[in-house]
C-alpha positions as CSV (number, residue, x, y, z in Angstrom):
1,M,12.6,15.9,-29.6
2,T,12.5,12.5,-27.9
3,H,13.6,9.6,-30.0
4,V,10.9,6.9,-30.5
5,D,13.1,4.4,-28.6
6,D,13.5,6.6,-25.5
7,Y,11.6,5.7,-22.3
8,F,10.6,7.6,-19.2
9,E,10.9,6.3,-15.7
10,L,8.1,7.5,-13.5
11,K,8.9,7.0,-9.8
12,I,5.9,7.2,-7.4
13,E,6.1,7.2,-3.6
14,I,3.5,5.0,-2.0
15,N,2.8,3.6,1.5
16,A,5.5,0.9,2.1
17,Q,3.2,-1.0,4.5
18,K,0.5,-1.1,1.7
19,S,2.9,-1.6,-1.1
20,E,1.6,-4.9,-2.3
21,I,-2.0,-3.7,-2.6
22,L,-1.1,-0.3,-4.0
23,S,1.3,-1.8,-6.5
24,E,-1.4,-4.0,-7.9
25,I,-3.9,-1.2,-8.2
26,I,-1.5,1.4,-9.7
27,S,0.0,-1.1,-12.1
28,D,-3.5,-1.9,-13.4
29,F,-4.4,1.7,-14.2
30,C,-0.9,2.5,-15.6
31,F,-1.4,-0.2,-18.2
32,E,-4.9,1.1,-18.9
33,N,-4.2,4.8,-19.1
34,F,-0.5,5.2,-20.2
35,E,1.7,3.8,-23.0
36,C,3.2,1.6,-20.3
37,E,6.0,-0.9,-21.0
38,G,6.6,-2.2,-17.5
39,V,6.1,-1.7,-13.8
40,V,8.7,-2.4,-11.1
41,F,8.3,-2.6,-7.3
42,A,10.2,-4.1,-4.3
43,E,11.5,-7.6,-4.3
44,E,12.9,-9.6,-7.1
45,V,10.0,-11.7,-8.3
46,Y,7.9,-12.1,-11.4
47,K,4.1,-11.5,-11.3
48,D,1.7,-11.4,-14.2
49,D,2.6,-8.9,-16.9
50,L,5.2,-7.2,-14.7
51,V,8.9,-7.5,-14.3
52,L,9.6,-7.1,-10.6
53,V,13.2,-6.3,-9.6
54,S,14.8,-4.8,-6.5
55,T,13.9,-1.2,-5.8
56,T,13.3,0.9,-2.8
57,E,10.4,-0.2,-0.5
58,G,7.5,2.1,-1.0
59,T,8.6,3.3,-4.4
60,L,6.9,2.2,-7.6
61,K,8.7,2.6,-11.0
62,V,6.6,2.8,-14.1
63,Y,8.3,2.8,-17.6
64,L,6.4,4.9,-20.2
65,K,6.8,5.8,-23.8
66,S,5.0,9.1,-23.2
67,V,4.5,11.3,-20.1
68,E,1.6,13.3,-21.5
69,N,-1.1,13.9,-18.9
70,V,0.7,11.9,-16.2
71,E,0.0,14.3,-13.4
72,I,-3.6,14.7,-14.3
73,I,-4.2,10.9,-14.5
74,L,-2.4,10.2,-11.2
75,N,-4.5,12.9,-9.4
76,E,-7.7,11.5,-10.9
77,Q,-6.9,7.9,-9.9
78,R,-5.8,9.0,-6.4
79,E,-9.1,10.8,-5.9
80,L,-11.0,7.7,-7.0
81,L,-9.2,5.6,-4.4
82,L,-10.0,8.2,-1.7
83,E,-13.7,8.1,-2.8
84,R,-13.6,4.2,-2.5
85,G,-12.5,4.3,1.1
86,F,-8.7,4.6,1.1
87,S,-7.3,7.2,3.5
88,E,-4.5,9.7,2.7
89,E,-2.2,7.7,5.1
90,E,-2.9,4.4,3.4
91,L,-2.1,5.7,0.0
92,G,1.1,7.5,0.8
93,S,2.2,10.8,-0.7
94,W,2.2,9.8,-4.4
95,K,5.0,12.3,-4.9
96,F,6.6,11.5,-8.3
97,E,9.5,12.3,-10.5
98,I,10.2,11.6,-14.1
99,S,13.5,10.9,-15.8
100,K,14.5,9.7,-19.3
101,V,16.1,6.2,-19.3
102,E,17.9,4.0,-21.8
103,N,15.6,1.8,-23.9
104,E,15.0,-1.7,-22.8
105,D,12.6,-4.1,-24.5
106,W,10.3,-4.7,-21.6
107,S,7.9,-6.9,-23.6
108,K,10.8,-9.4,-24.0
109,K,12.4,-8.9,-20.6
110,W,9.4,-10.0,-18.5
111,K,9.2,-13.2,-20.6
112,E,12.6,-14.2,-19.3
113,N,11.1,-14.4,-15.8
114,W,7.9,-16.3,-16.7
115,D,8.0,-20.1,-16.2
116,V,5.3,-22.8,-16.1
117,T,2.6,-22.0,-13.5
118,H,0.9,-24.9,-11.7
119,V,-2.5,-23.6,-10.8
120,S,-3.6,-26.9,-9.3
121,D,-2.7,-30.6,-9.5
122,R,-4.6,-30.7,-12.8
123,I,-4.0,-27.3,-14.5
124,A,-0.7,-25.9,-15.8
125,V,-0.2,-22.7,-17.7
126,V,2.7,-22.9,-20.1
127,P,4.3,-19.9,-21.9
128,S,3.9,-20.4,-25.6
129,W,7.7,-20.2,-26.1
130,L,8.5,-23.0,-23.6
131,E,8.4,-26.8,-24.1
132,Y,6.7,-28.7,-21.3
133,T,5.6,-32.4,-20.8
134,P,2.4,-32.5,-18.8
135,K,2.0,-35.0,-16.0
136,E,-0.6,-37.7,-16.2
137,N,-4.2,-36.3,-16.3
138,E,-2.8,-32.7,-16.4
139,I,-4.2,-30.2,-18.8
140,T,-1.9,-27.5,-20.2
141,I,-2.8,-24.0,-21.4
142,S,-0.3,-22.6,-23.8
143,L,-0.4,-18.8,-23.5
144,D,1.1,-15.6,-24.8
145,P,-0.8,-12.7,-23.1
146,G,0.3,-10.0,-25.5
147,S,-1.0,-6.8,-24.1
148,A,-3.9,-8.5,-22.3
149,F,-4.3,-9.2,-18.6
150,G,-4.2,-12.9,-17.7
151,T,-1.0,-15.0,-17.7
152,G,-2.1,-17.4,-15.0
153,T,0.3,-16.1,-12.4
154,H,-2.0,-13.6,-10.8
155,P,-4.0,-14.9,-7.8
156,T,-7.3,-13.5,-9.2
157,T,-6.9,-15.6,-12.3
158,Q,-5.9,-18.7,-10.4
159,L,-9.0,-18.4,-8.1
160,C,-11.2,-18.4,-11.2
161,M,-9.4,-21.4,-12.7
162,R,-9.8,-23.5,-9.6
163,A,-13.4,-22.5,-9.3
164,I,-14.0,-23.6,-12.9
165,E,-12.2,-26.9,-12.1
166,K,-14.4,-27.5,-9.0
167,Y,-17.8,-26.3,-10.1
168,M,-18.1,-26.4,-13.9
169,K,-19.7,-29.6,-15.3
170,A,-18.6,-31.1,-18.6
171,G,-20.9,-30.0,-21.4
172,E,-21.8,-26.7,-19.9
173,T,-21.7,-23.3,-21.6
174,I,-19.4,-20.5,-20.2
175,A,-19.4,-16.7,-20.4
176,D,-16.1,-14.9,-19.5
177,I,-16.8,-11.3,-18.9
178,G,-13.7,-9.2,-19.1
179,M,-11.8,-12.0,-20.8
180,G,-8.4,-10.4,-21.3
181,S,-6.0,-13.0,-22.8
182,G,-8.8,-15.6,-22.9
183,I,-7.1,-17.8,-20.4
184,L,-10.3,-18.6,-18.4
185,A,-12.3,-19.4,-21.6
186,I,-9.5,-21.8,-22.7
187,C,-9.3,-23.3,-19.2
188,G,-13.1,-24.0,-19.3
189,L,-12.9,-25.7,-22.7
190,K,-10.0,-27.9,-21.7
191,L,-11.9,-29.0,-18.7
192,G,-14.9,-30.0,-20.8
193,A,-17.1,-27.0,-21.5
194,K,-19.3,-27.2,-24.6
195,S,-18.6,-23.7,-25.8
196,V,-17.4,-20.3,-24.5
197,Y,-18.5,-16.7,-25.0
198,G,-16.0,-14.1,-24.0
199,C,-16.2,-10.3,-24.2
200,D,-14.0,-7.4,-23.1
201,N,-14.4,-3.6,-23.2
202,D,-10.8,-3.3,-24.5
203,E,-11.0,-4.0,-28.2
204,L,-7.2,-4.5,-28.4
205,V,-7.3,-7.8,-26.4
206,I,-9.7,-9.6,-28.8
207,G,-7.0,-10.6,-31.2
208,T,-4.8,-11.9,-28.4
209,A,-7.6,-14.1,-27.1
210,I,-8.3,-15.5,-30.6
211,D,-4.6,-16.2,-31.1
212,N,-4.4,-18.0,-27.7
213,A,-7.5,-20.1,-28.6
214,K,-5.9,-21.1,-31.9
215,Q,-2.7,-22.0,-30.1
216,N,-4.7,-24.3,-27.8
217,K,-6.8,-25.8,-30.7
218,V,-10.1,-24.6,-29.2
219,R,-10.9,-21.7,-31.5
220,E,-14.0,-23.3,-33.1
221,K,-15.7,-23.5,-29.7
222,C,-15.0,-19.8,-28.8
223,E,-16.9,-16.6,-29.6
224,F,-14.9,-13.5,-28.6
225,E,-16.0,-10.0,-29.1
226,H,-15.6,-6.3,-28.0
227,N,-18.7,-6.0,-25.8
228,T,-20.0,-5.5,-22.2
229,A,-22.2,-7.7,-20.1
230,D,-25.3,-5.5,-20.4
231,K,-25.5,-6.0,-24.1
232,V,-25.2,-9.8,-24.1
233,Q,-28.6,-11.5,-24.7
234,E,-27.7,-15.2,-24.3
235,K,-27.7,-17.1,-21.0
236,F,-25.1,-19.5,-19.7
237,D,-24.4,-22.3,-17.3
238,F,-21.3,-20.9,-15.8
239,I,-20.0,-17.3,-15.6
240,C,-16.5,-15.9,-14.9
241,A,-16.0,-12.3,-14.0
242,N,-12.5,-11.3,-13.0
243,I,-12.9,-7.5,-12.6
244,L,-12.4,-4.8,-10.0
245,H,-14.7,-5.0,-7.0
246,N,-16.5,-1.8,-7.7
247,V,-17.2,-2.8,-11.3
248,L,-18.5,-6.2,-10.1
249,A,-20.9,-4.4,-7.7
250,D,-22.1,-2.0,-10.5
251,I,-22.8,-4.7,-13.1
252,M,-24.1,-7.5,-10.7
253,D,-27.6,-7.3,-12.2
254,D,-26.2,-7.6,-15.7
255,L,-24.2,-10.6,-14.7
256,K,-27.2,-12.2,-13.0
257,N,-29.1,-11.8,-16.3
258,L,-26.5,-13.9,-18.1
259,M,-27.1,-16.8,-15.7
260,K,-29.5,-19.7,-16.5
261,N,-31.5,-21.0,-13.5
262,N,-29.2,-22.9,-11.2
263,A,-26.1,-21.5,-13.0
264,T,-22.9,-20.9,-11.1
265,M,-20.7,-17.8,-11.2
266,V,-17.2,-17.1,-10.0
267,L,-16.3,-13.5,-9.1
268,S,-12.7,-12.4,-8.7
269,G,-10.5,-9.3,-8.8
270,I,-11.6,-8.6,-5.2
271,L,-9.2,-7.3,-2.5
272,D,-10.0,-8.9,0.8
273,E,-10.7,-5.5,2.4
274,K,-13.2,-4.7,-0.4
275,K,-15.1,-8.0,-0.2
276,P,-18.1,-6.5,1.6
277,V,-18.9,-4.3,-1.4
278,V,-19.3,-7.3,-3.6
279,I,-21.1,-9.4,-1.0
280,E,-23.6,-6.6,-0.5
281,A,-24.3,-6.6,-4.3
282,I,-24.7,-10.4,-4.3
283,K,-27.3,-10.2,-1.5
284,K,-29.1,-7.3,-3.2
285,H,-29.6,-9.3,-6.3
286,N,-30.8,-12.5,-4.5
287,L,-27.8,-14.6,-5.5
288,E,-26.6,-17.3,-3.1
289,L,-23.0,-17.2,-1.9
290,I,-21.8,-20.9,-1.8
291,E,-18.1,-20.5,-1.3
292,E,-15.4,-17.9,-0.5
293,T,-11.8,-18.7,-1.5
294,H,-8.6,-16.8,-0.8
295,Q,-5.1,-16.4,-2.2
296,D,-2.7,-13.8,-0.8
297,I,-4.7,-10.5,-0.5
298,W,-7.4,-11.6,-3.0
299,V,-10.8,-13.2,-2.7
300,G,-12.9,-15.3,-5.0
301,L,-16.7,-15.6,-4.5
302,I,-18.7,-18.4,-6.0
303,V,-22.4,-17.8,-6.3
304,K,-25.5,-19.6,-7.5
305,K,-28.7,-18.4,-9.1
306,N,-31.6,-20.4,-7.6
């Protein structure tokens, strides 16, 4: 019998030339589908909720508490990517092996590598366990992501935060669809929003978002709940949706229904090569694309409802 403190190392062979894109995608579904404690791929850097240390180029290491249904889930996710336009060559083999490894507290280990993130000249994201003196006119967001996506280090989150800074007007209302840690909601409030509604289809992140709002002294202006865009009845001045490209395309009509007339929306979570899927949905629903922003391999799209 496996001791509760034991971990399993799952090694997956991927296409080295596509390692950055595939590592992002595989990491996301590993955290969603497995009891995942950490993901490691090539180069010694820290990025979002992952500890990245040196490993073989083209190999992804995933640290799991349980290996139940691993092969089934990997096959299902690989088939989904093939359906969405990836080729066999682009994905690599996805051959895998599993071994038992000595326990490490990954939830603490990644924190050792997370420092203050300067999203723009005006916005800094500060880990809740660090002390930081803001510069003049700089807002700070104190954050502990818990198990939720959104530390401020990921390009998709930063694209949204810069869009809020540029396009949101003081006194406006915001909806954050797929809110994760609540970082975008908190960012909006610190930049002058009147109030924020946030929802996520993962019930476990609601408590994390509430705790982060309390930490930043904006809890009274936030409403967070376990919900999806199609069930929200209210309309808002500004919408944030940092979700995978195919989900954005599928729920574009629901997102549009959340927008007041002349409202603005930022869409992120979009790989550059998947941008046409989202732009097609924007056009289909008669929204106006007013700006396209880029960071690394990711795209942010800002649209208006006229």
